[in-house]
C-alpha positions in Angstrom: 4.7 -21.5 -8.5 2.9 -22.4 -5.3 -0.5 -20.9 -4.7 -1.1 -18.3 -2.0 -3.3 -20.8 -0.2 -0.4 -23.3 0.0 2.1 -20.6 1.1 -0.3 -19.4 3.8 -0.7 -23.0 5.0 3.0 -23.4 5.1 3.5 -20.1 6.9 0.8 -21.1 9.4 2.4 -24.5 9.9 5.9 -22.9 10.5 4.4 -20.4 12.9 2.6 -23.2 14.8 5.8 -25.3 15.0 7.7 -22.2 16.2 5.0 -21.4 18.8 5.0 -25.0 19.9 8.8 -25.0 20.3 8.8 -21.8 22.2 5.9 -23.1 24.4 7.8 -26.3 25.1 11.0 -24.5 26.0 9.1 -22.1 28.3 7.2 -25.0 29.9 10.4 -26.9 30.5 12.0 -23.8 32.0 9.1 -23.0 34.3 8.7 -26.6 35.3 12.4 -26.9 36.0 12.3 -23.8 38.2 9.3 -25.2 40.1 10.9 -28.6 40.6 14.1 -27.0 41.8 12.2 -24.9 44.2 10.3 -28.0 45.5 13.6 -29.8 45.8 15.2 -26.9 47.7 12.2 -26.9 50.1 12.6 -30.7 50.6 16.4 -30.3 51.3 15.7 -27.5 53.8 13.0 -29.7 55.4 15.5 -32.6 55.7 18.1 -30.4 57.3 15.5 -29.2 59.8 14.5 -32.7 60.6 18.1 -33.5 61.3 18.4 -30.6 63.7 15.3 -31.8 65.5 16.9 -35.3 65.8 19.9 -33.7 67.4 17.8 -31.8 69.8 16.1 -35.1 70.7 19.4 -36.6 71.4 20.4 -33.8 73.6 17.4 -34.5 75.9 19.0 -37.8 76.8 22.1 -36.0 78.1 24.4 -38.1 76.1 26.0 -35.4 73.9 29.8 -35.1 74.4 31.5 -32.0 75.8 33.8 -30.3 73.4 37.3 -29.8 74.6 37.0 -33.1 76.4 35.3 -35.0 73.6 34.8 -38.6 73.9 34.6 -40.4 70.6 32.6 -43.1 72.2 30.1 -40.6 73.4 29.9 -39.1 70.0 29.3 -42.5 68.4 26.6 -43.1 71.0 24.9 -39.8 69.9 25.2 -40.9 66.3 23.6 -44.3 67.1 20.7 -42.6 68.9 20.2 -40.2 66.0 20.6 -42.9 63.4 17.3 -44.5 64.4 15.5 -41.4 63.3 17.8 -40.2 60.5 17.6 -43.5 58.7 14.0 -42.6 57.9 15.1 -39.5 55.9 15.7 -39.5 52.2 18.8 -38.4 50.4 22.3 -37.7 51.5 22.7 -36.9 55.2 25.9 -36.1 57.0 26.4 -34.9 60.6 29.8 -33.7 61.8 30.9 -32.4 65.1 32.7 -29.2 65.5 36.1 -30.9 64.9 34.9 -32.2 61.5 34.4 -35.8 62.7 31.6 -37.6 61.0 29.0 -38.6 63.6 26.5 -39.9 61.1 26.4 -40.7 57.4 23.3 -41.9 55.7 23.4 -45.2 53.7 23.4 -43.2 50.4 26.6 -41.3 51.6 28.2 -44.6 52.6 27.4 -46.1 49.2 29.3 -43.4 47.4 32.7 -44.2 45.9 35.7 -42.9 47.7 36.2 -40.1 45.1 32.5 -39.0 45.3 32.5 -39.2 49.1 35.7 -37.1 49.3 34.1 -34.6 46.8 30.9 -34.5 48.9 32.9 -34.1 52.2 35.1 -31.4 50.6 32.0 -29.5 49.5 30.4 -29.9 52.9 33.5 -28.5 54.6 33.6 -25.5 52.3 29.9 -24.9 52.8 28.8 -22.3 55.4 25.5 -22.5 57.1 23.1 -19.8 56.0 24.6 -19.5 52.5 22.6 -20.2 49.4 22.2 -23.9 48.6 25.1 -25.5 46.7 25.0 -27.9 43.8 27.5 -30.6 44.0 28.5 -32.7 41.0 29.2 -36.3 41.7 30.5 -39.0 39.3 27.0 -40.0 38.1 24.7 -37.7 40.0 24.2 -34.1 41.0 22.9 -33.2 44.4 21.6 -30.0 46.0 23.3 -29.4 49.4 22.1 -27.4 52.4 23.7 -26.9 55.8 22.5 -26.3 59.3 24.1 -25.8 62.7 22.6 -27.4 65.7 23.7 -26.3 69.3 25.4 -29.1 71.2 26.5 -27.2 74.3 27.2 -23.6 75.2 30.4 -23.6 73.1 29.9 -26.3 70.6 27.6 -27.0 67.6 26.9 -29.8 65.3 27.2 -29.3 61.5 24.3 -30.9 59.6 24.4 -31.4 55.9 21.4 -32.6 53.8 21.4 -33.2 50.1 19.0 -34.6 47.6 19.6 -35.8 44.1 18.5 -33.7 41.1 18.0 -36.8 39.1 14.2 -36.6 39.9 14.1 -33.2 38.2 16.0 -34.5 35.1 13.7 -37.5 34.9 10.6 -35.3 35.2 11.9 -33.0 32.5 12.7 -35.9 30.2 9.2 -37.1 30.7 7.7 -33.8 29.8 10.0 -33.5 26.7 9.1 -37.1 25.6 5.4 -36.2 25.9 5.9 -33.1 23.8 7.8 -35.0 21.2 5.0 -37.6 21.0 2.2 -35.1 21.0 3.8 -32.4 18.7 3.3 -34.3 15.4 -0.4 -34.6 16.1 -0.7 -30.9 17.0 1.2 -30.0 13.9 -1.0 -32.2 11.7 -4.1 -30.7 13.2 -2.7 -27.2 12.7 -2.0 -27.9 9.0 -5.5 -29.3 8.6 -7.1 -26.3 10.2 -4.9 -23.9 8.3 -5.9 -25.5 5.0 -9.6 -25.5 5.9 -9.5 -21.9 7.0 -7.5 -20.7 4.0 -10.0 -22.6 1.7 -12.9 -20.7 3.4 -11.1 -17.4 3.1 -10.1 -17.8 -0.6 -13.5 -19.2 -1.7 -14.9 -15.7 -2.2 -11.7 -14.7 -4.0 -12.1 -17.8 -6.3 -15.7 -16.6 -7.1 -14.3 -13.1 -8.0 -11.7 -14.7 -10.2 -14.3 -16.8 -12.0 -16.5 -13.7 -12.5 -13.6 -11.7 -13.8 -12.5 -14.5 -16.2 -16.0 -14.6 -17.5 -15.5 -11.0 -18.7 -13.4 -12.0 -21.7 -14.0 -9.3 -24.3 -15.6 -6.0 -24.9 -19.1 -7.5 -25.4 -19.3 -8.7 -21.8 -18.0 -5.6 -20.1 -21.6 -4.8 -19.0 -21.3 -7.5 -16.3 -20.4 -6.6 -12.8 -19.1 -8.5 -9.8 -21.4 -9.4 -7.0 -20.5 -7.5 -3.8 -21.3 -10.0 -1.0 -20.9 -9.9 2.7 -17.6 -11.9 2.7 -15.7 -9.1 4.4 -15.0 -5.4 4.1 -11.7 -6.0 2.1 -13.3 -8.3 -0.5 -16.3 -5.9 -0.8 -13.9 -3.1 -1.5 -12.0 -5.3 -4.0 -15.2 -6.0 -5.8 -16.3 -2.4 -5.8 -12.9 -1.3 -7.1 -12.9 -4.0 -9.9 -16.5 -2.9 -10.8 -15.3 0.7 -11.1 -12.3 -0.5 -13.2 -14.5 -2.5 -15.5 -16.9 0.4 -15.8 -14.0 2.6 -16.9 -12.9 0.0 -19.4 -16.4 -0.3 -20.7 -16.6 3.4 -21.2 -13.2 3.4 -22.9 -14.3 0.5 -25.2 -17.5 2.4 -26.0 -15.6 5.5 -26.8 -13.2 3.5 -28.9 -16.0 1.9 -30.8 -17.7 5.3 -31.4 -14.3 6.8 -32.4 -13.7 4.0 -34.9 -17.2 4.3 -36.3 -17.1 8.1 -36.5 -13.6 8.1 -38.1 -14.6 5.5 -40.6 -17.7 7.5 -41.5 -15.8 10.7 -41.8 -13.3 9.0 -44.2 -16.0 7.1 -46.1 -17.8 10.1 -47.4 -14.8 11.9 -48.9 -13.4 8.7 -50.3 -16.8 8.0 -52.0 -16.7 11.6 -53.4 -13.1 11.1 -54.6 -14.0 7.9 -56.3 -16.9 9.4 -58.1 -14.7 12.4 -59.2 -12.0 10.1 -60.4 -14.4 7.9 -62.3 -16.0 11.0 -63.9 -12.6 12.3 -64.9 -11.7 9.0 -66.4 -14.9 8.7 -68.4 -14.3 8.8 -72.2 -17.1 11.3 -72.6 -15.8 13.8 -70.1 -14.4 17.1 -71.4 -11.3 18.9 -70.1 -13.5 21.2 -68.2 -15.3 18.3 -66.5 -12.0 16.6 -65.7 -10.7 19.8 -64.2 -13.8 20.2 -62.0 -13.6 16.6 -60.9 -10.0 16.9 -60.0 -10.6 20.1 -58.1 -13.4 18.4 -56.0 -11.1 15.4 -55.4 -8.4 17.8 -54.2 -10.8 19.4 -51.8 -11.7 16.0 -50.4 -8.0 15.1 -50.1 -7.4 18.3 -48.2 -10.4 17.5 -45.9 -9.0 14.0 -45.2 -5.5 15.4 -44.6 -7.0 17.8 -42.0 -8.9 14.9 -40.4 -5.8 12.7 -40.3 -3.7 15.5 -38.8 -6.3 16.1 -36.1 -6.5 12.4 -35.3 -2.6 12.2 -35.1 -2.6 15.1 -32.8 -5.1 13.5 -30.4 -3.3 10.1 -30.6 0.0 11.6 -29.7 -1.6 13.6 -26.9 -3.2 10.4 -25.5 0.2 8.7 -25.5 2.0 11.6 -24.0 4.4 11.9 -27.0 3.3 15.3 -28.1 6.0 17.8 -26.9 5.0 21.4 -26.2 7.8 24.0 -26.8 7.2 26.2 -23.8 8.4 29.8 -23.9 7.1 33.1 -22.5 4.2 34.1 -24.7 2.5 37.6 -24.6 -1.2 36.9 -25.0 -2.2 40.5 -26.0 -0.4 40.4 -29.4 -1.7 36.8 -30.0 -5.3 38.0 -29.2 -5.0 40.9 -31.6 -3.9 38.4 -34.3 -6.8 36.2 -33.6 -9.2 39.1 -33.7 -7.9 40.2 -37.1 -8.5 36.7 -38.4 -12.0 36.6 -36.8 -12.9 39.9 -38.5 -11.9 38.6 -41.9 -14.0 35.4 -41.3 -16.9 37.4 -39.8 -17.0 39.8 -42.7 -17.9 37.0 -45.1 -20.4 35.6 -42.6 -22.1 38.9 -42.0 -21.2 39.0 -38.2 -20.1 41.7 -35.9 -16.8 41.0 -34.1 -16.3 42.8 -30.8 -12.9 43.0 -29.2 -13.1 45.8 -26.6 -10.5 44.9 -24.0 -7.4 42.8 -23.7 -5.2 42.9 -20.6 -1.4 42.4 -21.2 -0.5 39.0 -19.7 2.2 36.5 -20.2 2.1 32.7 -19.9 4.6 30.0 -20.4 3.3 27.9 -23.3 3.6 26.8 -26.9 2.7 29.8 -29.2 1.6 27.6 -32.1 -0.7 25.5 -29.9 -2.2 28.6 -28.1 -2.9 30.2 -31.5 -4.6 27.0 -32.6 -6.7 26.9 -29.4 -7.9 30.5 -29.7 -8.6 30.2 -33.5 -10.6 27.0 -32.9 -12.9 28.7 -30.5 -13.3 31.8 -32.7 -14.0 29.8 -35.9 -16.3 27.6 -34.0 -18.3 30.6 -32.8 -18.4 32.1 -36.2 -19.5 28.8 -37.8 -22.5 28.5 -35.5 -23.7 32.1 -35.3 -26.3 33.1 -37.9 -25.8 36.1 -40.1 -26.2 39.4 -38.3 -25.1 37.9 -35.0 -22.3 39.0 -32.7 -19.0 37.4 -31.5 -17.3 39.0 -28.6 -13.6 38.3 -27.7 -12.1 39.3 -24.4 -8.8 38.7 -22.6 -8.9 39.5 -18.9 -6.0 39.2 -16.5 -6.7 38.3 -12.9 -4.5 37.8 -9.8 -3.0 34.5 -10.8 -4.7 33.5 -14.1 -5.7 35.0 -17.4 -9.0 34.3 -19.1 -9.6 34.3 -22.8 -13.4 34.2 -23.6 -15.3 33.9 -26.8 -19.0 34.7 -26.6 -21.4 34.4 -29.5 -25.1 34.9 -30.1 -25.4 31.8 -32.1 -27.7 28.7 -32.0 -26.3 27.6 -28.6 -26.1 24.1 -27.1 -28.8 22.2 -25.2 -28.2 21.6 -21.5 -28.3 17.8 -22.1 -25.5 18.1 -24.7 -23.1 20.2 -22.6 -21.4 17.3 -20.9 -20.4 15.9 -24.3 -19.2 19.0 -26.2 -15.5 18.1 -25.7 -15.9 14.4 -26.8 -14.3 13.5 -30.1 -16.6 13.5 -33.2 -19.4 14.8 -31.0 -22.0 17.1 -32.8 -25.5 17.8 -31.8 -27.6 16.2 -34.5 -30.0 19.1 -34.9 -27.4 21.7 -35.6 -24.1 19.9 -36.4 -25.1 17.1 -38.7 -22.6 16.0 -41.2 -25.0 17.1 -44.0 -25.1 20.6 -42.6 -23.1 23.4 -44.3 -21.6 24.0 -40.9 -20.5 20.3 -40.7 -17.0 19.7 -39.4 -15.2 16.7 -37.9 -16.2 17.3 -34.3 -12.5 17.2 -33.2 -11.9 20.9 -32.8 -13.2 21.3 -29.2 -11.5 18.0 -28.2 -8.2 19.3 -29.4 -8.8 22.7 -27.8 -9.6 21.1 -24.5 -6.3 19.1 -24.6 -4.3 22.1 -25.4 -5.7 24.0 -22.5 -5.1 21.1 -20.1 -1.5 20.7 -21.4 -0.8 24.2 -20.4 -2.1 23.7 -16.9 -5.4 25.4 -17.6 -9.1 24.6 -18.3 -11.6 25.1 -21.0 -15.2 25.7 -19.8 -18.5 26.3 -21.7 -21.7 28.0 -20.8 -24.6 27.8 -23.3 -28.3 28.0 -23.7 -30.1 26.7 -26.8 -31.0 29.5 -29.1 -29.2 32.1 -27.0 -25.5 31.6 -27.8 -22.5 30.1 -26.1 -19.5 31.3 -24.1 -16.2 29.3 -24.2 -13.6 30.4 -21.6 -9.9 29.4 -21.5 -8.3 29.8 -18.1 -4.4 29.7 -18.1 -2.0 30.3 -15.2 0.2 33.3 -15.5 3.9 32.9 -16.0 5.6 32.2 -12.6 2.4 31.0 -11.0 1.9 27.4 -9.7 1.1 25.1 -12.5 2.6 27.3 -15.2 6.2 25.9 -15.0 7.5 29.5 -15.2 10.9 30.1 -13.5 11.8 33.2 -11.5 13.5 34.9 -14.5 10.2 35.3 -16.3 8.4 36.7 -13.4 10.1 40.1 -13.8 8.8 40.2 -17.4 5.2 40.0 -16.1 5.7 42.6 -13.5 7.2 45.0 -16.0 4.1 45.4 -18.2 2.8 48.9 -18.5 -0.9 48.3 -18.2 -4.0 46.9 -20.1 -4.3 47.4 -23.8 -7.3 47.2 -26.2 -7.3 44.8 -29.2 -5.8 47.5 -31.4 -2.7 47.7 -29.3 -3.5 51.1 -27.7 -2.9 51.5 -24.0 -6.1 51.9 -21.9 -6.5 53.3 -18.4 -6.3 50.9 -15.5 
């Protein structure tokens, strides 16, 4: 495979050869027109000189009178004109009104019989004042012009002058020969300059390639390409590659953290399971000790199964292989179900669960995943709200979207930690350490965020440390842009009777 530099050089060379060919053809065409114009001027000048010679002969009073023509007198006129006409170049022929040749130049006389007949025939057919005529002889081509010179009141001479076009052909052949000789040198110089220019152009690209090749693995992703002044395009290329490398570095960092966190999350239950199994297998253990050990091991297996299930969900979501079974979903019944679960959980935690209002709204989504989303937010709020606190759940329908919000009076999240709350395995060290009784995997919010985005919505958080948090899910209504709802479901939305509270009772608008 040829390099781009070689292909550009070849393309430049081909373009140069083509341009040189077109220039040569144009030069020959223009030069030919100029030479023919010059030759026409010369032929016209020759014809004019012949007319002047005839006028000079008339001043001697020796021209014959037509109707009583005397061949001897005509020959006398021809002899008198011959002294002057012999000085002219080319083919010169003078005839009287009867078609008799009074004078023929030496070049005309040297023509073969067939060429002279052809020349005379062309001269007889020619009419003075017409455009100049090209006559093809055996081994030459001439440009013929005619003039009429007055001989007497009723008679005129016919004057024919012609010059060979061989001079033009010779000049054009000379130009063509020169171009043939000079063209190889011009092409060679063009190839050399094309190679030098392409080398200078690709030198910064070679440096970029060397710098990119130096970034061979994840440990060297911190390096960046130098953005020089080689040109706007190369500067943009370097900036784009730097942004790409930065994204790769971020992805590698997230992958390393993900691997370390997943390994740590699996390491602890595995260590506990190993200790439980060793205790159950101990010869000194009683049946009660074995039962307790097996129960603890089962809890750890359940914990690991939940973790693996969450990781599998996120992995399938990342690869786009997780299908959502979309169907019209009424959110008010789902919200009531979530509230009932929250009250059961909040009762054990000593929390007050408020659910004062829920608008009737319909979205196009996966009922199972939406339930998982809402439960994740509710259980997360209950987990991080101290005893005696409050968790408030609302469902508000707006013009094109519906908002499901969970507000708690819990420990809150520091402002510096808010950008990371949806990252996998993220937990603020002070309140979400793995040793805490509230400890989880740190995957719930990541999964919740993915579910919201998969339904064309968003998941937002507002929080202040020590004052609680508010998580809000925004979903498009069925039939609205981004929901994927078809027209048949829009009528279902419009047929709702009004807002309801969490207990299913209709409330005033």
